[in-house]
C-alpha positions in Angstrom: -0.2 0.0 0.5 3.2 2.3 0.8 4.3 2.5 -3.0 0.4 2.9 -3.9 0.1 5.9 -1.7 3.0 7.4 -3.0 1.8 7.0 -6.3 -1.4 8.8 -6.0 0.8 11.2 -4.3 3.1 12.7 -7.5 1.6 9.9 -9.5 5.4 9.7 -11.0 5.1 5.8 -12.5 9.1 5.3 -13.5 10.5 7.1 -10.9 8.8 4.7 -8.1 10.1 2.1 -10.5 13.7 2.8 -9.9 13.2 4.3 -6.5 11.6 0.8 -5.1 13.9 -1.3 -8.0 10.5 -3.0 -9.2 9.7 -4.4 -12.6 7.4 -2.6 -14.9 4.7 -6.0 -14.0 5.1 -5.7 -10.5 3.9 -2.1 -10.1 1.1 -2.3 -12.5 0.3 -5.7 -10.3 0.4 -3.4 -7.5 -2.4 -1.4 -9.6 -4.4 -3.8 -10.5 -5.0 -5.2 -6.7 -6.3 -1.7 -5.9 -8.7 -1.6 -8.7 -10.1 -4.9 -9.0 -12.2 -6.5 -9.0 -13.8 -3.8 -7.2 -11.9 -0.5 -6.1 -11.0 -0.2 -2.1 -10.3 3.3 -2.8 -12.2 6.4 -3.4 -13.9 7.1 -7.3 -11.1 10.0 -7.1 -7.9 7.7 -6.5 -9.4 4.8 -8.7 -9.8 6.9 -11.4 -6.2 8.5 -11.2 -4.9 4.6 -10.8 -7.1 3.8 -13.8 -5.3 6.8 -16.0 -1.9 6.0 -15.1 -2.5 2.0 -15.6 -3.8 2.9 -19.3 -0.8 5.6 -20.0 1.4 2.7 -19.3 0.2 -0.8 -19.8 1.4 -1.3 -23.0 4.5 -3.7 -22.3 6.6 -3.3 -25.5 6.1 -2.4 -29.0 6.7 -4.0 -32.4 6.5 -2.7 -36.0 7.2 -5.2 -38.7 9.8 -7.6 -36.8 8.4 -10.9 -37.6 7.8 -13.0 -33.9 8.4 -16.5 -32.5 5.1 -17.4 -30.6 5.8 -20.6 -28.1 3.6 -21.4 -24.9 3.3 -23.8 -22.5 7.1 -25.8 -22.2 6.1 -26.7 -18.5 9.8 -27.5 -17.6 10.3 -29.0 -14.5 8.2 -32.3 -15.5 10.4 -34.6 -16.8 7.3 -36.2 -18.3 6.7 -33.0 -20.5 9.5 -30.6 -20.9 10.8 -30.8 -24.4 14.5 -29.1 -24.0 15.3 -30.5 -27.4 12.7 -27.8 -28.4 13.9 -25.4 -26.7 17.1 -25.7 -28.7 15.4 -26.2 -32.1 13.6 -22.9 -32.2 16.7 -21.1 -30.9 18.5 -23.0 -34.1 15.4 -21.5 -36.1 15.7 -18.1 -34.9 18.9 -18.0 -35.6 18.9 -19.8 -39.2 16.0 -17.2 -40.3 16.9 -14.4 -38.7 14.1 -14.1 -35.8 15.3 -11.3 -33.8 12.2 -11.3 -31.1 10.0 -14.3 -28.8 6.9 -14.4 -27.0 6.6 -16.8 -24.5 2.4 -17.4 -23.9 2.7 -18.7 -19.8 3.2 -21.8 -18.4 7.2 -22.0 -18.3 7.2 -24.2 -15.4 4.7 -26.7 -14.6 4.9 -26.9 -10.9 4.5 -29.9 -9.9 6.0 -32.3 -7.7 4.5 -36.3 -7.3 1.7 -35.4 -9.7 0.8 -32.9 -7.2 0.7 -28.9 -7.8 3.0 -27.3 -5.7 0.7 -24.6 -4.3 -0.5 -28.4 -2.7 -0.4 -27.4 1.7 1.3 -31.3 0.9 4.5 -29.5 0.2 6.2 -27.3 3.0 10.0 -27.5 1.8 12.0 -25.3 -0.4 10.3 -27.7 -3.5 9.5 -24.5 -5.7 12.8 -23.3 -4.7 14.4 -25.6 -6.0 12.5 -26.8 -8.8 12.4 -23.3 -10.4 16.1 -22.8 -10.0 16.2 -25.8 -12.1 14.1 -24.1 -14.4 16.4 -20.9 -14.8 19.3 -23.2 -15.2 16.8 -24.7 -18.2 15.6 -22.2 -19.7 17.8 -21.2 -23.1 19.0 -18.2 -23.7 19.6 -16.6 -27.0 22.1 -13.8 -27.3 20.4 -12.3 -30.5 16.7 -12.7 -29.3 14.7 -11.0 -27.3 12.8 -12.7 -25.1 9.3 -11.7 -23.2 7.7 -14.3 -20.7 4.2 -14.0 -19.3 3.6 -16.3 -16.6 0.6 -18.4 -16.3 -1.5 -20.5 -13.8 1.1 -23.0 -13.3 3.8 -20.9 -13.0 1.8 -19.0 -10.2 2.1 -21.8 -8.5 5.3 -21.1 -7.5 4.2 -18.1 -5.8 1.8 -19.6 -4.4 4.2 -22.3 -2.3 5.3 -21.4 1.0 8.6 -20.7 -0.9 6.6 -17.3 -2.6 9.4 -17.7 -5.4 8.5 -15.4 -8.4 10.1 -17.5 -11.7 9.5 -14.0 -13.7 11.7 -12.1 -11.6 14.1 -14.9 -11.8 14.4 -15.0 -15.5 15.1 -11.4 -15.5 17.4 -11.2 -13.2 19.1 -14.4 -14.1 19.0 -14.6 -18.1 17.8 -10.8 -18.9 14.5 -12.4 -20.2 11.9 -9.3 -19.8 9.1 -10.5 -17.4 5.1 -9.3 -18.8 3.6 -10.3 -15.7 1.0 -12.9 -15.1 -2.2 -13.8 -16.8 -2.4 -11.0 -18.9 0.1 -8.0 -20.8 -0.2 -5.7 -24.1 1.9 -4.6 -26.5 1.5 -3.2 -29.7 1.9 -3.9 -33.3 2.6 -0.9 -35.9 0.6 0.6 -32.9 -2.4 -2.3 -32.6 -2.7 -3.0 -29.3 -2.6 -7.1 -28.8 -3.8 -8.9 -25.5 -1.4 -11.9 -24.6 -2.7 -13.9 -22.6 -2.6 -17.3 -20.3 -6.4 -17.4 -19.7 -10.1 -18.8 -21.2 -12.0 -16.2 -18.7 -12.5 -12.7 -19.2 -9.8 -10.7 -17.4 -10.3 -7.1 -15.5 -7.8 -4.8 -17.0 -9.9 -6.1 -20.4 -12.4 -2.9 -19.4 -9.6 -0.6 -19.5 -7.3 -1.2 -22.3 -9.1 -1.9 -25.7 -7.2 -4.4 -27.8 -7.6 -5.7 -31.6 -6.3 -9.0 -31.4 -6.0 -11.4 -28.6 -3.1 -13.8 -28.7 -3.7 -16.8 -26.1 -1.8 -20.0 -24.8 -3.1 -22.4 -22.2 -5.6 -24.6 -24.4 -2.4 -26.4 -25.8 -4.4 -26.4 -29.2 -3.8 -24.3 -32.5 -7.3 -22.6 -32.6 -7.3 -19.3 -34.7 -11.0 -17.7 -34.1 -12.2 -13.9 -35.2 -10.3 -12.1 -32.9 -8.4 -15.0 -30.7 -5.1 -16.8 -31.6 -4.6 -19.8 -29.5 -1.1 -20.9 -29.5 0.0 -24.6 -29.5 2.5 -26.4 -26.5 6.1 -26.7 -26.7 6.1 -29.5 -25.0 4.8 -33.3 -24.3 1.8 -32.3 -22.3 -0.7 -33.1 -25.1 -4.4 -32.1 -24.1 -5.6 -33.2 -27.4 -4.2 -36.6 -28.4 -5.3 -37.9 -31.9 -5.6 -34.2 -33.1 -4.0 -32.1 -35.7 -5.0 -29.2 -33.8 -3.2 -30.4 -30.6 0.2 -31.1 -32.0 3.7 -30.0 -30.1 4.7 -26.7 -32.1 5.4 -23.2 -32.6 4.3 -20.3 -34.2 5.7 -18.0 -36.6 4.4 -14.1 -37.1 5.4 -11.9 -39.8 3.7 -8.5 -39.3 3.3 -6.4 -42.3 2.2 -2.5 -43.2 0.0 -1.1 -45.8 -1.2 2.3 -46.5 -4.7 1.2 -44.0 -4.1 -1.7 -42.6 -1.4 -4.1 -40.2 -1.1 -8.0 -41.7 -0.5 -10.2 -39.1 0.6 -13.4 -41.0 0.8 -16.7 -38.9 2.4 -19.6 -39.5 2.0 -22.7 -37.5 4.6 -25.8 -37.4 4.2 -28.9 -35.7 6.8 -31.5 -34.7 7.2 -35.0 -36.2 9.6 -36.6 -34.2 11.1 -39.6 -35.2 14.3 -42.0 -33.8 17.4 -39.5 -34.0 15.5 -37.3 -35.6 13.9 -33.8 -34.7 12.5 -31.1 -37.4 9.2 -29.0 -37.7 6.8 -28.2 -40.5 4.9 -25.7 -41.2 1.6 -27.2 -41.2 -1.0 -24.3 -41.4 -1.3 -20.2 -41.5 -3.5 -17.6 -40.6 -4.1 -14.0 -41.8 -5.3 -11.2 -39.9 -6.0 -7.7 -41.1 -6.3 -4.9 -38.3 -7.9 -1.4 -39.4 -6.0 1.0 -38.3 -8.9 3.5 -39.3 -11.3 1.9 -37.5 -9.1 -0.3 -35.0 -12.0 -3.5 -35.8 -10.4 -7.1 -37.1 -11.2 -8.5 -40.4 -10.7 -12.4 -40.2 -9.7 -13.9 -43.7 
């Protein structure tokens, strides 16, 4: 509450980040906690915080750069994690000169012996030990800027008694840009995109209007009218037998025209065979973001 009081006094968001040595998502999270699901402060104070939130909610801005999209790596579970997939996408980015990567959540698995680490059964250092292993395993790509969103499995490390913020660990140890948990906003050619790890409506949506939502969590490639679900990059297959449920990744290529921003999404799926790993492009989807009307037309 102290930092919110300071923010209400002077409204200097960036100054408080530096003074308290916070990452941007941490201060945005403090504001969100004061506003949602309903304000616990005066209406005047709530209006000021909403104004600050709207002004600072965009976590990063892209133009026409090609972007690697991944989700649900579930590192920390030997049955699910695929470190060879991570190594593959690093090579893919290098080969095709992709310099940006966005992870849509569930970096870690947050389980032990089949149970969530948030379970009261775990009262030791389980979350700290597993999170340290995840940081060690998570791949660093020197020429790729990585943005990482925390998913519901990642919140289990915070909910454990160790209270471990895996995003902060990755930021401190691996120089990866943390976006916060469940939802974050960024822009492509000035158009607002919501990056989400949830299938439920999120409170912040009432403040930030966005053109397209890119979502993890479902482990399923599923383009919809204004939502794009991206597949898992792990062996955690929720939709076995379905082509859309295969593990893989997505490459996003923005193309700016006079009136529109065209987003081309190419989906790649992995085909495993003994001693060989390869990903093949199997589908594509195009979205047109009309800047003038700020609406989405699905093609």
